[in-house]
N, CA, C and O atoms as a Maestro MAE file, in Angstrom:
{
 s_m_m2io_version
 :::
 2.0.0
}

f_m_ct {
 s_m_title
 :::
 protein
 m_atom[340] {
  # First column is atom index #
  i_m_mmod_type
  r_m_x_coord
  r_m_y_coord
  r_m_z_coord
  i_m_residue_number
  s_m_chain_name
  s_m_pdb_residue_name
  s_m_pdb_atom_name
  i_m_atomic_number
  :::
  1 25 0.846 -1.178 0.000 1 A "MET " " N  " 7
  2 3 0.000 0.000 0.000 1 A "MET " " CA " 6
  3 2 0.893 1.243 0.000 1 A "MET " " C  " 6
  4 15 1.847 1.332 0.772 1 A "MET " " O  " 8
  5 25 0.577 2.183 -0.860 2 A "THR " " N  " 7
  6 3 1.292 3.447 -0.937 2 A "THR " " CA " 6
  7 2 0.347 4.544 -0.478 2 A "THR " " C  " 6
  8 15 -0.805 4.607 -0.909 2 A "THR " " O  " 8
  9 25 0.846 5.416 0.406 3 A "MET " " N  " 7
  10 3 0.002 6.473 0.965 3 A "MET " " CA " 6
  11 2 0.649 7.836 0.746 3 A "MET " " C  " 6
  12 15 1.872 7.958 0.674 3 A "MET " " O  " 8
  13 25 -0.195 8.855 0.643 4 A "PHE " " N  " 7
  14 3 0.298 10.227 0.645 4 A "PHE " " CA " 6
  15 2 -0.774 11.143 1.226 4 A "PHE " " C  " 6
  16 15 -1.971 10.868 1.135 4 A "PHE " " O  " 8
  17 25 -0.315 12.232 1.823 5 A "ASP " " N  " 7
  18 3 -1.202 13.230 2.405 5 A "ASP " " CA " 6
  19 2 -1.306 14.426 1.470 5 A "ASP " " C  " 6
  20 15 -0.412 14.691 0.666 5 A "ASP " " O  " 8
  21 25 -2.416 15.137 1.598 6 A "HIS " " N  " 7
  22 3 -2.623 16.336 0.787 6 A "HIS " " CA " 6
  23 2 -3.394 17.360 1.607 6 A "HIS " " C  " 6
  24 15 -4.413 17.038 2.217 6 A "HIS " " O  " 8
  25 25 -2.902 18.592 1.617 7 A "ARG " " N  " 7
  26 3 -3.635 19.690 2.257 7 A "ARG " " CA " 6
  27 2 -4.530 20.332 1.198 7 A "ARG " " C  " 6
  28 15 -4.053 20.732 0.137 7 A "ARG " " O  " 8
  29 25 -5.809 20.427 1.484 8 A "VAL " " N  " 7
  30 3 -6.789 20.974 0.541 8 A "VAL " " CA " 6
  31 2 -6.575 22.481 0.418 8 A "VAL " " C  " 6
  32 15 -6.693 23.220 1.395 8 A "VAL " " O  " 8
  33 25 -6.261 22.917 -0.785 9 A "MET " " N  " 7
  34 3 -5.970 24.327 -1.032 9 A "MET " " CA " 6
  35 2 -7.178 25.097 -1.575 9 A "MET " " C  " 6
  36 15 -7.224 26.323 -1.470 9 A "MET " " O  " 8
  37 25 -8.141 24.402 -2.144 10 A "ASN " " N  " 7
  38 3 -9.312 25.069 -2.703 10 A "ASN " " CA " 6
  39 2 -10.079 25.757 -1.577 10 A "ASN " " C  " 6
  40 15 -10.455 25.099 -0.607 10 A "ASN " " O  " 8
  41 25 -10.320 27.062 -1.681 11 A "PRO " " N  " 7
  42 3 -11.014 27.780 -0.604 11 A "PRO " " CA " 6
  43 2 -12.436 27.270 -0.326 11 A "PRO " " C  " 6
  44 15 -12.983 27.495 0.753 11 A "PRO " " O  " 8
  45 25 -13.022 26.585 -1.310 12 A "GLU " " N  " 7
  46 3 -14.363 26.033 -1.133 12 A "GLU " " CA " 6
  47 2 -14.337 24.594 -0.632 12 A "GLU " " C  " 6
  48 15 -15.390 23.983 -0.444 12 A "GLU " " O  " 8
  49 25 -13.147 24.050 -0.417 13 A "GLY " " N  " 7
  50 3 -13.042 22.662 0.005 13 A "GLY " " CA " 6
  51 2 -13.328 21.729 -1.165 13 A "GLY " " C  " 6
  52 15 -13.221 22.119 -2.327 13 A "GLY " " O  " 8
  53 25 -13.690 20.501 -0.843 14 A "VAL " " N  " 7
  54 3 -14.001 19.523 -1.895 14 A "VAL " " CA " 6
  55 2 -15.515 19.498 -2.077 14 A "VAL " " C  " 6
  56 15 -16.224 18.732 -1.424 14 A "VAL " " O  " 8
  57 25 -15.987 20.344 -2.968 15 A "HIS " " N  " 7
  58 3 -17.415 20.417 -3.273 15 A "HIS " " CA " 6
  59 2 -17.772 19.330 -4.289 15 A "HIS " " C  " 6
  60 15 -16.905 18.571 -4.723 15 A "HIS " " O  " 8
  61 25 -19.026 19.263 -4.656 16 A "ALA " " N  " 7
  62 3 -19.522 18.170 -5.504 16 A "ALA " " CA " 6
  63 2 -18.775 18.056 -6.838 16 A "ALA " " C  " 6
  64 15 -18.478 16.946 -7.280 16 A "ALA " " O  " 8
  65 25 -18.472 19.178 -7.478 17 A "LYS " " N  " 7
  66 3 -17.797 19.118 -8.774 17 A "LYS " " CA " 6
  67 2 -16.396 18.519 -8.626 17 A "LYS " " C  " 6
  68 15 -16.000 17.661 -9.414 17 A "LYS " " O  " 8
  69 25 -15.651 18.971 -7.620 18 A "LEU " " N  " 7
  70 3 -14.305 18.412 -7.403 18 A "LEU " " CA " 6
  71 2 -14.380 16.947 -7.002 18 A "LEU " " C  " 6
  72 15 -13.575 16.131 -7.452 18 A "LEU " " O  " 8
  73 25 -15.337 16.621 -6.167 19 A "ALA " " N  " 7
  74 3 -15.505 15.223 -5.754 19 A "ALA " " CA " 6
  75 2 -15.809 14.352 -6.963 19 A "ALA " " C  " 6
  76 15 -15.309 13.231 -7.061 19 A "ALA " " O  " 8
  77 25 -16.616 14.852 -7.876 20 A "SER " " N  " 7
  78 3 -16.955 14.124 -9.086 20 A "SER " " CA " 6
  79 2 -15.716 13.908 -9.957 20 A "SER " " C  " 6
  80 15 -15.507 12.813 -10.479 20 A "SER " " O  " 8
  81 25 -14.898 14.949 -10.114 21 A "GLN " " N  " 7
  82 3 -13.673 14.833 -10.902 21 A "GLN " " CA " 6
  83 2 -12.721 13.818 -10.278 21 A "GLN " " C  " 6
  84 15 -12.109 13.014 -10.981 21 A "GLN " " O  " 8
  85 25 -12.604 13.860 -8.964 22 A "LEU " " N  " 7
  86 3 -11.728 12.921 -8.265 22 A "LEU " " CA " 6
  87 2 -12.227 11.487 -8.424 22 A "LEU " " C  " 6
  88 15 -11.445 10.584 -8.722 22 A "LEU " " O  " 8
  89 25 -13.521 11.277 -8.225 23 A "ALA " " N  " 7
  90 3 -14.091 9.932 -8.356 23 A "ALA " " CA " 6
  91 2 -13.897 9.394 -9.771 23 A "ALA " " C  " 6
  92 15 -13.570 8.221 -9.946 23 A "ALA " " O  " 8
  93 25 -14.095 10.237 -10.776 24 A "GLU " " N  " 7
  94 3 -13.907 9.802 -12.165 24 A "GLU " " CA " 6
  95 2 -12.451 9.439 -12.439 24 A "GLU " " C  " 6
  96 15 -12.175 8.460 -13.132 24 A "GLU " " O  " 8
  97 25 -11.521 10.221 -11.899 25 A "LYS " " N  " 7
  98 3 -10.098 9.915 -12.076 25 A "LYS " " CA " 6
  99 2 -9.766 8.557 -11.464 25 A "LYS " " C  " 6
  100 15 -9.071 7.748 -12.080 25 A "LYS " " O  " 8
  101 25 -10.258 8.309 -10.258 26 A "VAL " " N  " 7
  102 3 -9.969 7.058 -9.562 26 A "VAL " " CA " 6
  103 2 -10.613 5.870 -10.282 26 A "VAL " " C  " 6
  104 15 -10.031 4.786 -10.325 26 A "VAL " " O  " 8
  105 25 -11.789 6.064 -10.837 27 A "LYS " " N  " 7
  106 3 -12.467 4.978 -11.563 27 A "LYS " " CA " 6
  107 2 -11.654 4.508 -12.770 27 A "LYS " " C  " 6
  108 15 -11.765 3.355 -13.185 27 A "LYS " " O  " 8
  109 25 -10.846 5.393 -13.325 28 A "GLN " " N  " 7
  110 3 -10.018 5.042 -14.481 28 A "GLN " " CA " 6
  111 2 -8.790 4.227 -14.084 28 A "GLN " " C  " 6
  112 15 -8.106 3.675 -14.945 28 A "GLN " " O  " 8
  113 25 -8.511 4.151 -12.793 29 A "MET " " N  " 7
  114 3 -7.317 3.457 -12.308 29 A "MET " " CA " 6
  115 2 -7.664 2.019 -11.917 29 A "MET " " C  " 6
  116 15 -8.707 1.786 -11.306 29 A "MET " " O  " 8
  117 25 -6.811 1.054 -12.259 30 A "PRO " " N  " 7
  118 3 -7.087 -0.334 -11.869 30 A "PRO " " CA " 6
  119 2 -6.804 -0.602 -10.386 30 A "PRO " " C  " 6
  120 15 -7.225 -1.628 -9.853 30 A "PRO " " O  " 8
  121 25 -6.098 0.307 -9.722 31 A "GLN " " N  " 7
  122 3 -5.775 0.130 -8.314 31 A "GLN " " CA " 6
  123 2 -6.971 0.498 -7.427 31 A "GLN " " C  " 6
  124 15 -7.907 1.172 -7.859 31 A "GLN " " O  " 8
  125 25 -6.908 0.040 -6.190 32 A "THR " " N  " 7
  126 3 -7.906 0.405 -5.183 32 A "THR " " CA " 6
  127 2 -7.415 1.660 -4.478 32 A "THR " " C  " 6
  128 15 -6.265 1.725 -4.043 32 A "THR " " O  " 8
  129 25 -8.297 2.665 -4.365 33 A "VAL " " N  " 7
  130 3 -7.907 3.921 -3.730 33 A "VAL " " CA " 6
  131 2 -8.903 4.245 -2.625 33 A "VAL " " C  " 6
  132 15 -10.114 4.280 -2.845 33 A "VAL " " O  " 8
  133 25 -8.363 4.480 -1.429 34 A "GLN " " N  " 7
  134 3 -9.179 4.934 -0.312 34 A "GLN " " CA " 6
  135 2 -8.810 6.375 0.005 34 A "GLN " " C  " 6
  136 15 -7.652 6.775 -0.119 34 A "GLN " " O  " 8
  137 25 -9.806 7.144 0.413 35 A "LEU " " N  " 7
  138 3 -9.611 8.523 0.840 35 A "LEU " " CA " 6
  139 2 -9.928 8.571 2.329 35 A "LEU " " C  " 6
  140 15 -10.983 8.101 2.756 35 A "LEU " " O  " 8
  141 25 -9.021 9.136 3.119 36 A "VAL " " N  " 7
  142 3 -9.171 9.143 4.570 36 A "VAL " " CA " 6
  143 2 -9.155 10.575 5.082 36 A "VAL " " C  " 6
  144 15 -8.293 11.374 4.715 36 A "VAL " " O  " 8
  145 25 -10.129 10.883 5.939 37 A "LYS " " N  " 7
  146 3 -10.163 12.164 6.653 37 A "LYS " " CA " 6
  147 2 -10.618 11.872 8.075 37 A "LYS " " C  " 6
  148 15 -11.640 11.222 8.295 37 A "LYS " " O  " 8
  149 25 -9.855 12.357 9.020 38 A "ASP " " N  " 7
  150 3 -10.184 12.162 10.440 38 A "ASP " " CA " 6
  151 2 -10.455 10.696 10.764 38 A "ASP " " C  " 6
  152 15 -11.431 10.371 11.440 38 A "ASP " " O  " 8
  153 25 -9.597 9.828 10.283 39 A "LYS " " N  " 7
  154 3 -9.655 8.380 10.522 39 A "LYS " " CA " 6
  155 2 -10.861 7.680 9.892 39 A "LYS " " C  " 6
  156 15 -11.098 6.501 10.155 39 A "LYS " " O  " 8
  157 25 -11.622 8.397 9.063 40 A "LYS " " N  " 7
  158 3 -12.741 7.773 8.352 40 A "LYS " " CA " 6
  159 2 -12.303 7.542 6.906 40 A "LYS " " C  " 6
  160 15 -11.964 8.483 6.189 40 A "LYS " " O  " 8
  161 25 -12.317 6.281 6.494 41 A "ALA " " N  " 7
  162 3 -11.876 5.915 5.147 41 A "ALA " " CA " 6
  163 2 -13.071 5.593 4.266 41 A "ALA " " C  " 6
  164 15 -14.008 4.915 4.687 41 A "ALA " " O  " 8
  165 25 -13.022 6.091 3.029 42 A "VAL " " N  " 7
  166 3 -14.073 5.797 2.055 42 A "VAL " " CA " 6
  167 2 -13.427 5.387 0.734 42 A "VAL " " C  " 6
  168 15 -12.259 5.683 0.479 42 A "VAL " " O  " 8
  169 25 -14.197 4.710 -0.090 43 A "ASN " " N  " 7
  170 3 -13.763 4.346 -1.437 43 A "ASN " " CA " 6
  171 2 -13.742 5.631 -2.268 43 A "ASN " " C  " 6
  172 15 -14.761 6.312 -2.387 43 A "ASN " " O  " 8
  173 25 -12.593 5.958 -2.837 44 A "ALA " " N  " 7
  174 3 -12.452 7.199 -3.595 44 A "ALA " " CA " 6
  175 2 -13.170 7.178 -4.939 44 A "ALA " " C  " 6
  176 15 -13.146 8.175 -5.660 44 A "ALA " " O  " 8
  177 25 -13.809 6.063 -5.290 45 A "GLU " " N  " 7
  178 3 -14.639 6.015 -6.496 45 A "GLU " " CA " 6
  179 2 -16.066 6.474 -6.202 45 A "GLU " " C  " 6
  180 15 -16.842 6.723 -7.124 45 A "GLU " " O  " 8
  181 25 -16.405 6.584 -4.937 46 A "ASN " " N  " 7
  182 3 -17.773 6.865 -4.527 46 A "ASN " " CA " 6
  183 2 -17.966 8.365 -4.284 46 A "ASN " " C  " 6
  184 15 -17.522 8.901 -3.269 46 A "ASN " " O  " 8
  185 25 -18.626 9.023 -5.215 47 A "LEU " " N  " 7
  186 3 -18.858 10.464 -5.143 47 A "LEU " " CA " 6
  187 2 -19.541 10.868 -3.839 47 A "LEU " " C  " 6
  188 15 -19.090 11.794 -3.165 47 A "LEU " " O  " 8
  189 25 -20.612 10.188 -3.484 48 A "LEU " " N  " 7
  190 3 -21.359 10.561 -2.275 48 A "LEU " " CA " 6
  191 2 -20.534 10.353 -1.008 48 A "LEU " " C  " 6
  192 15 -20.652 11.122 -0.054 48 A "LEU " " O  " 8
  193 25 -19.708 9.322 -0.999 49 A "ALA " " N  " 7
  194 3 -18.851 9.080 0.165 49 A "ALA " " CA " 6
  195 2 -17.826 10.202 0.318 49 A "ALA " " C  " 6
  196 15 -17.540 10.640 1.432 49 A "ALA " " O  " 8
  197 25 -17.274 10.665 -0.806 50 A "ILE " " N  " 7
  198 3 -16.306 11.768 -0.755 50 A "ILE " " CA " 6
  199 2 -16.981 13.026 -0.224 50 A "ILE " " C  " 6
  200 15 -16.458 13.679 0.679 50 A "ILE " " O  " 8
  201 25 -18.125 13.365 -0.776 51 A "VAL " " N  " 7
  202 3 -18.860 14.550 -0.316 51 A "VAL " " CA " 6
  203 2 -19.219 14.411 1.160 51 A "VAL " " C  " 6
  204 15 -19.195 15.392 1.903 51 A "VAL " " O  " 8
  205 25 -19.549 13.198 1.582 52 A "GLY " " N  " 7
  206 3 -19.922 12.941 2.970 52 A "GLY " " CA " 6
  207 2 -18.807 13.176 3.970 52 A "GLY " " C  " 6
  208 15 -19.067 13.306 5.166 52 A "GLY " " O  " 8
  209 25 -17.569 13.234 3.501 53 A "LEU " " N  " 7
  210 3 -16.453 13.518 4.407 53 A "LEU " " CA " 6
  211 2 -16.391 14.997 4.803 53 A "LEU " " C  " 6
  212 15 -15.670 15.366 5.731 53 A "LEU " " O  " 8
  213 25 -17.146 15.835 4.100 54 A "CYS " " N  " 7
  214 3 -17.196 17.282 4.394 54 A "CYS " " CA " 6
  215 2 -15.792 17.883 4.457 54 A "CYS " " C  " 6
  216 15 -15.406 18.480 5.462 54 A "CYS " " O  " 8
  217 25 -15.051 17.722 3.395 55 A "ILE " " N  " 7
  218 3 -13.666 18.190 3.342 55 A "ILE " " CA " 6
  219 2 -13.659 19.689 3.056 55 A "ILE " " C  " 6
  220 15 -14.210 20.155 2.058 55 A "ILE " " O  " 8
  221 25 -13.019 20.431 3.962 56 A "LYS " " N  " 7
  222 3 -12.966 21.885 3.858 56 A "LYS " " CA " 6
  223 2 -11.552 22.344 3.518 56 A "LYS " " C  " 6
  224 15 -10.601 21.565 3.570 56 A "LYS " " O  " 8
  225 25 -11.433 23.619 3.172 57 A "ALA " " N  " 7
  226 3 -10.123 24.198 2.888 57 A "ALA " " CA " 6
  227 2 -9.215 24.006 4.094 57 A "ALA " " C  " 6
  228 15 -9.650 24.141 5.238 57 A "ALA " " O  " 8
  229 25 -7.975 23.695 3.835 58 A "ASP " " N  " 7
  230 3 -6.923 23.493 4.837 58 A "ASP " " CA " 6
  231 2 -6.996 22.147 5.559 58 A "ASP " " C  " 6
  232 15 -6.132 21.850 6.383 58 A "ASP " " O  " 8
  233 25 -8.004 21.330 5.269 59 A "ASP " " N  " 7
  234 3 -8.044 19.972 5.838 59 A "ASP " " CA " 6
  235 2 -6.925 19.151 5.213 59 A "ASP " " C  " 6
  236 15 -6.544 19.367 4.062 59 A "ASP " " O  " 8
  237 25 -6.412 18.217 5.984 60 A "ILE " " N  " 7
  238 3 -5.418 17.287 5.454 60 A "ILE " " CA " 6
  239 2 -6.113 15.953 5.226 60 A "ILE " " C  " 6
  240 15 -6.687 15.365 6.143 60 A "ILE " " O  " 8
  241 25 -6.047 15.492 3.987 61 A "ILE " " N  " 7
  242 3 -6.650 14.215 3.622 61 A "ILE " " CA " 6
  243 2 -5.532 13.260 3.214 61 A "ILE " " C  " 6
  244 15 -4.447 13.680 2.810 61 A "ILE " " O  " 8
  245 25 -5.820 11.977 3.328 62 A "GLN " " N  " 7
  246 3 -4.819 10.970 2.991 62 A "GLN " " CA " 6
  247 2 -5.386 10.037 1.926 62 A "GLN " " C  " 6
  248 15 -6.562 9.674 1.952 62 A "GLN " " O  " 8
  249 25 -4.532 9.665 1.004 63 A "PHE " " N  " 7
  250 3 -4.897 8.696 -0.024 63 A "PHE " " CA " 6
  251 2 -4.104 7.425 0.210 63 A "PHE " " C  " 6
  252 15 -2.904 7.472 0.479 63 A "PHE " " O  " 8
  253 25 -4.782 6.283 0.106 64 A "LYS " " N  " 7
  254 3 -4.148 4.977 0.214 64 A "LYS " " CA " 6
  255 2 -4.396 4.234 -1.090 64 A "LYS " " C  " 6
  256 15 -5.539 3.959 -1.456 64 A "LYS " " O  " 8
  257 25 -3.324 3.919 -1.777 65 A "VAL " " N  " 7
  258 3 -3.409 3.266 -3.084 65 A "VAL " " CA " 6
  259 2 -2.820 1.866 -2.958 65 A "VAL " " C  " 6
  260 15 -1.705 1.695 -2.465 65 A "VAL " " O  " 8
  261 25 -3.576 0.866 -3.407 66 A "SER " " N  " 7
  262 3 -3.054 -0.499 -3.360 66 A "SER " " CA " 6
  263 2 -3.374 -1.224 -4.660 66 A "SER " " C  " 6
  264 15 -4.388 -0.962 -5.307 66 A "SER " " O  " 8
  265 25 -2.498 -2.130 -5.019 67 A "GLY " " N  " 7
  266 3 -2.654 -2.894 -6.249 67 A "GLY " " CA " 6
  267 2 -1.364 -2.882 -7.039 67 A "GLY " " C  " 6
  268 15 -0.347 -2.356 -6.587 67 A "GLY " " O  " 8
  269 25 -1.413 -3.468 -8.224 68 A "GLU " " N  " 7
  270 3 -0.225 -3.505 -9.070 68 A "GLU " " CA " 6
  271 2 0.183 -2.093 -9.472 68 A "GLU " " C  " 6
  272 15 -0.665 -1.251 -9.765 68 A "GLU " " O  " 8
  273 25 1.475 -1.845 -9.483 69 A "GLN " " N  " 7
  274 3 2.044 -0.545 -9.851 69 A "GLN " " CA " 6
  275 2 1.451 0.593 -9.027 69 A "GLN " " C  " 6
  276 15 1.187 1.678 -9.546 69 A "GLN " " O  " 8
  277 25 1.243 0.331 -7.729 70 A "GLU " " N  " 7
  278 3 0.604 1.319 -6.866 70 A "GLU " " CA " 6
  279 2 1.434 2.587 -6.683 70 A "GLU " " C  " 6
  280 15 0.875 3.677 -6.562 70 A "GLU " " O  " 8
  281 25 2.753 2.458 -6.662 71 A "GLU " " N  " 7
  282 3 3.580 3.645 -6.473 71 A "GLU " " CA " 6
  283 2 3.448 4.605 -7.647 71 A "GLU " " C  " 6
  284 15 3.343 5.817 -7.458 71 A "GLU " " O  " 8
  285 25 3.453 4.062 -8.850 72 A "GLN " " N  " 7
  286 3 3.286 4.888 -10.045 72 A "GLN " " CA " 6
  287 2 1.891 5.524 -10.061 72 A "GLN " " C  " 6
  288 15 1.742 6.699 -10.398 72 A "GLN " " O  " 8
  289 25 0.886 4.748 -9.699 73 A "ALA " " N  " 7
  290 3 -0.485 5.266 -9.659 73 A "ALA " " CA " 6
  291 2 -0.626 6.347 -8.604 73 A "ALA " " C  " 6
  292 15 -1.312 7.344 -8.827 73 A "ALA " " O  " 8
  293 25 0.015 6.162 -7.454 74 A "ALA " " N  " 7
  294 3 -0.047 7.158 -6.389 74 A "ALA " " CA " 6
  295 2 0.573 8.477 -6.841 74 A "ALA " " C  " 6
  296 15 0.047 9.547 -6.535 74 A "ALA " " O  " 8
  297 25 1.688 8.407 -7.566 75 A "GLU " " N  " 7
  298 3 2.325 9.625 -8.079 75 A "GLU " " CA " 6
  299 2 1.408 10.348 -9.071 75 A "GLU " " C  " 6
  300 15 1.286 11.572 -9.041 75 A "GLU " " O  " 8
  301 25 0.776 9.578 -9.938 76 A "GLU " " N  " 7
  302 3 -0.152 10.165 -10.918 76 A "GLU " " CA " 6
  303 2 -1.341 10.820 -10.200 76 A "GLU " " C  " 6
  304 15 -1.752 11.927 -10.546 76 A "GLU " " O  " 8
  305 25 -1.874 10.132 -9.216 77 A "LEU " " N  " 7
  306 3 -3.006 10.668 -8.458 77 A "LEU " " CA " 6
  307 2 -2.594 11.898 -7.653 77 A "LEU " " C  " 6
  308 15 -3.348 12.866 -7.560 77 A "LEU " " O  " 8
  309 25 -1.408 11.856 -7.081 78 A "LYS " " N  " 7
  310 3 -0.902 12.986 -6.299 78 A "LYS " " CA " 6
  311 2 -0.813 14.238 -7.169 78 A "LYS " " C  " 6
  312 15 -1.211 15.323 -6.746 78 A "LYS " " O  " 8
  313 25 -0.292 14.084 -8.380 79 A "LYS " " N  " 7
  314 3 -0.187 15.215 -9.303 79 A "LYS " " CA " 6
  315 2 -1.577 15.759 -9.641 79 A "LYS " " C  " 6
  316 15 -1.789 16.972 -9.642 79 A "LYS " " O  " 8
  317 25 -2.512 14.869 -9.925 80 A "PHE " " N  " 7
  318 3 -3.890 15.268 -10.234 80 A "PHE " " CA " 6
  319 2 -4.503 16.045 -9.063 80 A "PHE " " C  " 6
  320 15 -5.116 17.095 -9.257 80 A "PHE " " O  " 8
  321 25 -4.331 15.522 -7.865 81 A "VAL " " N  " 7
  322 3 -4.918 16.144 -6.673 81 A "VAL " " CA " 6
  323 2 -4.298 17.522 -6.419 81 A "VAL " " C  " 6
  324 15 -5.008 18.466 -6.070 81 A "VAL " " O  " 8
  325 25 -3.000 17.638 -6.589 82 A "GLN " " N  " 7
  326 3 -2.337 18.925 -6.374 82 A "GLN " " CA " 6
  327 2 -2.825 19.984 -7.360 82 A "GLN " " C  " 6
  328 15 -2.885 21.167 -7.024 82 A "GLN " " O  " 8
  329 25 -3.166 19.567 -8.558 83 A "GLU " " N  " 7
  330 3 -3.627 20.512 -9.580 83 A "GLU " " CA " 6
  331 2 -5.106 20.866 -9.439 83 A "GLU " " C  " 6
  332 15 -5.525 21.931 -9.893 83 A "GLU " " O  " 8
  333 25 -5.903 19.997 -8.821 84 A "THR " " N  " 7
  334 3 -7.342 20.239 -8.800 84 A "THR " " CA " 6
  335 2 -7.939 20.481 -7.411 84 A "THR " " C  " 6
  336 15 -8.898 21.241 -7.276 84 A "THR " " O  " 8
  337 25 -7.389 19.852 -6.397 85 A "VAL " " N  " 7
  338 3 -7.974 19.958 -5.058 85 A "VAL " " CA " 6
  339 2 -7.084 20.850 -4.239 85 A "VAL " " C  " 6
  340 15 -7.367 21.095 -3.066 85 A "VAL " " O  " 8
  :::
 }
 m_bond[339] {
  # First column is bond index #
  i_m_from
  i_m_to
  i_m_order
  :::
  1 1 2 1
  2 2 3 1
  3 3 4 2
  4 3 5 1
  5 5 6 1
  6 6 7 1
  7 7 8 2
  8 7 9 1
  9 9 10 1
  10 10 11 1
  11 11 12 2
  12 11 13 1
  13 13 14 1
  14 14 15 1
  15 15 16 2
  16 15 17 1
  17 17 18 1
  18 18 19 1
  19 19 20 2
  20 19 21 1
  21 21 22 1
  22 22 23 1
  23 23 24 2
  24 23 25 1
  25 25 26 1
  26 26 27 1
  27 27 28 2
  28 27 29 1
  29 29 30 1
  30 30 31 1
  31 31 32 2
  32 31 33 1
  33 33 34 1
  34 34 35 1
  35 35 36 2
  36 35 37 1
  37 37 38 1
  38 38 39 1
  39 39 40 2
  40 39 41 1
  41 41 42 1
  42 42 43 1
  43 43 44 2
  44 43 45 1
  45 45 46 1
  46 46 47 1
  47 47 48 2
  48 47 49 1
  49 49 50 1
  50 50 51 1
  51 51 52 2
  52 51 53 1
  53 53 54 1
  54 54 55 1
  55 55 56 2
  56 55 57 1
  57 57 58 1
  58 58 59 1
  59 59 60 2
  60 59 61 1
  61 61 62 1
  62 62 63 1
  63 63 64 2
  64 63 65 1
  65 65 66 1
  66 66 67 1
  67 67 68 2
  68 67 69 1
  69 69 70 1
  70 70 71 1
  71 71 72 2
  72 71 73 1
  73 73 74 1
  74 74 75 1
  75 75 76 2
  76 75 77 1
  77 77 78 1
  78 78 79 1
  79 79 80 2
  80 79 81 1
  81 81 82 1
  82 82 83 1
  83 83 84 2
  84 83 85 1
  85 85 86 1
  86 86 87 1
  87 87 88 2
  88 87 89 1
  89 89 90 1
  90 90 91 1
  91 91 92 2
  92 91 93 1
  93 93 94 1
  94 94 95 1
  95 95 96 2
  96 95 97 1
  97 97 98 1
  98 98 99 1
  99 99 100 2
  100 99 101 1
  101 101 102 1
  102 102 103 1
  103 103 104 2
  104 103 105 1
  105 105 106 1
  106 106 107 1
  107 107 108 2
  108 107 109 1
  109 109 110 1
  110 110 111 1
  111 111 112 2
  112 111 113 1
  113 113 114 1
  114 114 115 1
  115 115 116 2
  116 115 117 1
  117 117 118 1
  118 118 119 1
  119 119 120 2
  120 119 121 1
  121 121 122 1
  122 122 123 1
  123 123 124 2
  124 123 125 1
  125 125 126 1
  126 126 127 1
  127 127 128 2
  128 127 129 1
  129 129 130 1
  130 130 131 1
  131 131 132 2
  132 131 133 1
  133 133 134 1
  134 134 135 1
  135 135 136 2
  136 135 137 1
  137 137 138 1
  138 138 139 1
  139 139 140 2
  140 139 141 1
  141 141 142 1
  142 142 143 1
  143 143 144 2
  144 143 145 1
  145 145 146 1
  146 146 147 1
  147 147 148 2
  148 147 149 1
  149 149 150 1
  150 150 151 1
  151 151 152 2
  152 151 153 1
  153 153 154 1
  154 154 155 1
  155 155 156 2
  156 155 157 1
  157 157 158 1
  158 158 159 1
  159 159 160 2
  160 159 161 1
  161 161 162 1
  162 162 163 1
  163 163 164 2
  164 163 165 1
  165 165 166 1
  166 166 167 1
  167 167 168 2
  168 167 169 1
  169 169 170 1
  170 170 171 1
  171 171 172 2
  172 171 173 1
  173 173 174 1
  174 174 175 1
  175 175 176 2
  176 175 177 1
  177 177 178 1
  178 178 179 1
  179 179 180 2
  180 179 181 1
  181 181 182 1
  182 182 183 1
  183 183 184 2
  184 183 185 1
  185 185 186 1
  186 186 187 1
  187 187 188 2
  188 187 189 1
  189 189 190 1
  190 190 191 1
  191 191 192 2
  192 191 193 1
  193 193 194 1
  194 194 195 1
  195 195 196 2
  196 195 197 1
  197 197 198 1
  198 198 199 1
  199 199 200 2
  200 199 201 1
  201 201 202 1
  202 202 203 1
  203 203 204 2
  204 203 205 1
  205 205 206 1
  206 206 207 1
  207 207 208 2
  208 207 209 1
  209 209 210 1
  210 210 211 1
  211 211 212 2
  212 211 213 1
  213 213 214 1
  214 214 215 1
  215 215 216 2
  216 215 217 1
  217 217 218 1
  218 218 219 1
  219 219 220 2
  220 219 221 1
  221 221 222 1
  222 222 223 1
  223 223 224 2
  224 223 225 1
  225 225 226 1
  226 226 227 1
  227 227 228 2
  228 227 229 1
  229 229 230 1
  230 230 231 1
  231 231 232 2
  232 231 233 1
  233 233 234 1
  234 234 235 1
  235 235 236 2
  236 235 237 1
  237 237 238 1
  238 238 239 1
  239 239 240 2
  240 239 241 1
  241 241 242 1
  242 242 243 1
  243 243 244 2
  244 243 245 1
  245 245 246 1
  246 246 247 1
  247 247 248 2
  248 247 249 1
  249 249 250 1
  250 250 251 1
  251 251 252 2
  252 251 253 1
  253 253 254 1
  254 254 255 1
  255 255 256 2
  256 255 257 1
  257 257 258 1
  258 258 259 1
  259 259 260 2
  260 259 261 1
  261 261 262 1
  262 262 263 1
  263 263 264 2
  264 263 265 1
  265 265 266 1
  266 266 267 1
  267 267 268 2
  268 267 269 1
  269 269 270 1
  270 270 271 1
  271 271 272 2
  272 271 273 1
  273 273 274 1
  274 274 275 1
  275 275 276 2
  276 275 277 1
  277 277 278 1
  278 278 279 1
  279 279 280 2
  280 279 281 1
  281 281 282 1
  282 282 283 1
  283 283 284 2
  284 283 285 1
  285 285 286 1
  286 286 287 1
  287 287 288 2
  288 287 289 1
  289 289 290 1
  290 290 291 1
  291 291 292 2
  292 291 293 1
  293 293 294 1
  294 294 295 1
  295 295 296 2
  296 295 297 1
  297 297 298 1
  298 298 299 1
  299 299 300 2
  300 299 301 1
  301 301 302 1
  302 302 303 1
  303 303 304 2
  304 303 305 1
  305 305 306 1
  306 306 307 1
  307 307 308 2
  308 307 309 1
  309 309 310 1
  310 310 311 1
  311 311 312 2
  312 311 313 1
  313 313 314 1
  314 314 315 1
  315 315 316 2
  316 315 317 1
  317 317 318 1
  318 318 319 1
  319 319 320 2
  320 319 321 1
  321 321 322 1
  322 322 323 1
  323 323 324 2
  324 323 325 1
  325 325 326 1
  326 326 327 1
  327 327 328 2
  328 327 329 1
  329 329 330 1
  330 330 331 1
  331 331 332 2
  332 331 333 1
  333 333 334 1
  334 334 335 1
  335 335 336 2
  336 335 337 1
  337 337 338 1
  338 338 339 1
  339 339 340 2
  :::
 }
}
């Protein structure tokens, strides 16, 4: 399992549109991705679960990527998250 943390820079936090973009990105990946906030983990493919975490600006979220080529996938996801969230 490969993990990385991310501080949410978007002043609006992770609203529905960003959550949708994130879920779509993760759905394209063959690896399993979990999103964790305050020790609550959800499947990062699930739009409603992401929104349910109520992620606000300056929150620190963690991604857990597992599966084949997880390190490469984590780097790709990290870049995506830094550019959008």
